[in-house]
N, C-alpha and C positions, 0 to 999 in steps of 0.2 A: 484581230477582227472576227476569226471562228466562236470565240469563247463568246465575245458581247452578242452576236450574227444570235446564235443558240440559247444564250443567255434570253435576250426579250423576246423569242417564238414560247421559252416556259412559261415566260413574265405574262403576254398575252394567254395562251388560254389556261393558267390556273389564277387571273385575275380575269375572264370568262365563267369560266363553274366557280367560283364565287361566287359574282350577281348572278350566276341561273341559281346557287343556292337559297340567297338572301331574295328572290325573286319567289322560288316556294315556298319556300318559312316565312313569309311575308301572309302571301295567298292565306296559308293554313292560318296565320291568327286573326287575319281579316275576313275569312269565306263566310262568318255569319254575319258579319253585316254587311256584307257584300251581294249575297244571294241568299238571304230568307227569306222567304216566300211563304204565305198562307194559301190552301188552292182544298178542296172537296175532293174528297175519295173513294171508291168502295171497295168492299175489300172481298176478293173470290178468294185467296188463300197466304195462309202461313205459314211458317216454320224456323226451326231453328240452325245456325250456320254450324252445323259439324254437332264436335262437342262443345263448344268455343261459348263462355259464358258471357253473358250480353252481350249478345247480334243474334241477330233474326232477320228473315228476308219476311217484305211485304208482296204481297201482289197482286194487283189493280189490273182493270183492262188496260191502260194507255203503258201502267211502267208498272217497273218494278223498285220497291222499296226498301229500304236498308232503318234496321230501329236499331238501333249499338248502343253502346257508348266510346265517348270518347273526349278525349283530354282539351281538343283545339276549338270546340263548343260548348264547353259545358257541360256536357251530357253528362249523369249517372242512372238514370232513372228508365232503362231500356228494358231493366224486368218488370215496374211498376206498366209500364206501356204496354207491356206482350201480356197481360194480363184483364189489361181495358180493350185492345183490340180481339174483334171478333167476327171472323169468317159472316159471309152476307152483306153485315154491317155498315152503314155509311159515315164519315168523321169529315171532320175540317181540323186539318195538321198544319201548323208549319212544320216547312223543312228546310232543310238548307245541304245545297252544295249543286253542283251545276249536272241536268242527265247531258250526256253524249248518246246516242246508241248505240254509239262504234267505237267506243272506249268505256271497259267492263268499274263504270266506276257508280256508285247508286248513290241519290238525295237521302241523305239521312232522317228519317221522323225525331222533331228535335220535342215537340207539345202537340199534345189533344186539345181540342179548343172543343168541340163537342162532337156526341157523339143523335145517332142520328135526330140532327137537330135540336139537340137536345145539348144547351151549357153545360162543361162540367167542372165541375167544386176543384179537381186537383189538375195544378196544370206542370 
């Protein structure tokens, strides 16, 4: 009887962990479809994230955004977008992710649609 109770509790914990992992990776896969939003931002500063290639922070009055290559968002143009983003300019951008002020996760800029009200040819 002891073995079956211990096995049952171990199986329940393993099942719970598997369900959590499925939910986590499912969210990462569907995040662009669930959280994509078009917003207008005014850049007050930008900075490179340490020595990492293709990872930048974009600072605005209300929020800090990330401009980074991301496999789950099918984004690999962070270097190109960083060359377009200038301090003091306004941009209409597409962002993906959830902004939670108490959680250190930043929304990722995936496309620049307009620069100072002028549509961009590159997206």
